[in-house]
Structure formats: structure tokens, C-alpha cells
N, C-alpha and C positions, 0 to 999 in steps of 0.2 A: 504494500500500500504506500503510495507516494504522499508525502506531506505537501500540502499547498499552503505556502506561507503568505500568500496574498488573498486568502479567502477567510472570512470570519469563522471562528470555531463554533458558532451557534447562531441563534436567531438575532439579527441586528437590533431588533426592538428591545432586547435586554440591556443594551449598552446604556441608554438613558435611565433605565431603572437603577442600575448600579450607581450612576452619577447622582441621581436624585437622592438615593438612600444615604450616600456618604456625605454629600454637601448638606442635605437636610439635617443629618445628625450633628454635623459641625455647627450649624446655626442654632439648633436646639440646645446643645451643650453650652455654647457661648452665651445665649440668652439667659439660661438658668444660672450660670455662674455669675453673671452680672447682677441678676436680681438678688442673689444671696448676699451680696456686698454692695448694694445700691448706693449707699452714702459714700463709701470709698470710691466707687466707680465715678460718681458725680464729681468728686474732688479731683480725680485723675483727669477727667475730661476738661474741667476748668483749668487745671494746671498746664495743659497744652498751650493755652493762650491763643488758640486759632480762632475761636468764636467769642463774641461778647458773653458776659456772664449769663444773661437770659437765654441766649442761643445755646450755650453749653449745657445749661440746665435742661432745656427742652430736648436737645439731642440725647443727653445722658439718660433722661427718663424714658423717652420713647424707643431708644435703640434696643434695649432688651426685649421689649414686647414685639417690635418688628422682627427681631431675630427669631423669636418663638413662632410668630405667624409664618414667616418665610420657611423656616425649618419644617413646621408641620405641614404646610401646603406642598412642599417639595416631596416629603415622604409619602404623602397621600396621592401625589400626582394631581393635585387640585389647583387650578389656575396656574399651571406650570409656567407659561410665558410671562405672566404678570409677576409671579414669585421670582422668576429668574432675573427679571429686569430690576425689581426692587432690591433683591439681594445683590445684584451687580452694582447698583448705586451705593449701597452700604459698603461694599468691598472697595469701591473707588474711594470712598471717604476714608477708609482705613489706610489705603495705600498713600493717599494724600497726607494723612496725619503722620504716618510712620516712615514714609519714604520707600524707595525701591530697595535700599540696603539698610534695614532698621538696626541691625546689631553687628558687632565686629565678627561674630562667629557665624553669621547667616550668609549664605551664598547670595540670596535675594529674598525679597518679601514673599512668603508662601501664599499670600492672598492673591498674587498674580495667577497662580495655578487655579485657585478657586474661581477667580473671575473668568478664566478660560472655560472652566467647566460650566459655569452659569451661562456664558455666551453660547456654548454648545447646546445646552438645553433650550435656550430661547429659539435657536434655529431648528432643532430636531423635534421638539415637542417632548411629551412625557414618556414615550416608549411604552413598554408592557406594564400591565397591572396598575392602571391609574384610574382615578375617578374622572379625569378629563375624558378618557376613552369611553367610560360608561355613560357620560353625559352627552356624548356626541350624537347629533341627530343625523341619520342617513340622508344624503341628498340624492335627488333624482338626477341622473345624467351621468 
């Protein structure tokens, strides 16, 4: 049996499912961890000095809930395109705040990889086992 290295090993609709699950879990864990230390997180956001105090407070309070929303939607495959875009905007804000090379031991900001995964989902859709697919109305034609 010859191995075909340019052919998928399985159903291509499973690819977005794996991306949704891993990126969704990333957002869920990030949101939950921020909510556990919300006061400290708010102080951290203000300390960056990027936003005025009111903007930093609004960003710091809403970010964990947005992360939970995006993470949950991605895992369920619900509103996948919207969730990917909102998640992508959050990730862009992280990259802007931390930079492309956030630490001396980091090769580059890991959020660039997450942004690529979210862009892929926005273009491919939810893939297999998603609520978006269950909600789809068949079209004639």
C-alpha cells in the first residue's frame, strides 16, 4: 500500500472541528482564569497604560465574558464566523498590547498562531459536528 502524503488522512470536515475545540478551550480557560482574579486583572490592564482608565476598566470587565462567549460558541460550533471574527479582534488587541516578541524566551507571540486558526475558521466554517450545521436551512438549487 502506497502512502499518499498529499491526501488528507480523513474527512476534511474534521479539521475545523479540531481547531474549534482547541481554540474554544483556550478562550474558555482564559476567561475563567481572568474572572477568578478580576480585580488583579483590572489592575494589570490599567497598568499597561494603553487605554484611559475608563476604557481599561470597560475592556478588563468585558474581556473575560467575551472570552467565555467566544470559547463556548466555538466549541459548540454556534455562530462560528461571528465567534471567529470577535475572537480574532480580541487576539489582535493582545498582540497589540504584548507585541510580536513579548518575552526574551519567546520565539514570537503565540497569539499569532491562534489568530491564524481563527482566520481559518472564518473562511472554512464550523466543519463537522456543529450547531451551525444543524441550523442550516437547505436551499433549492
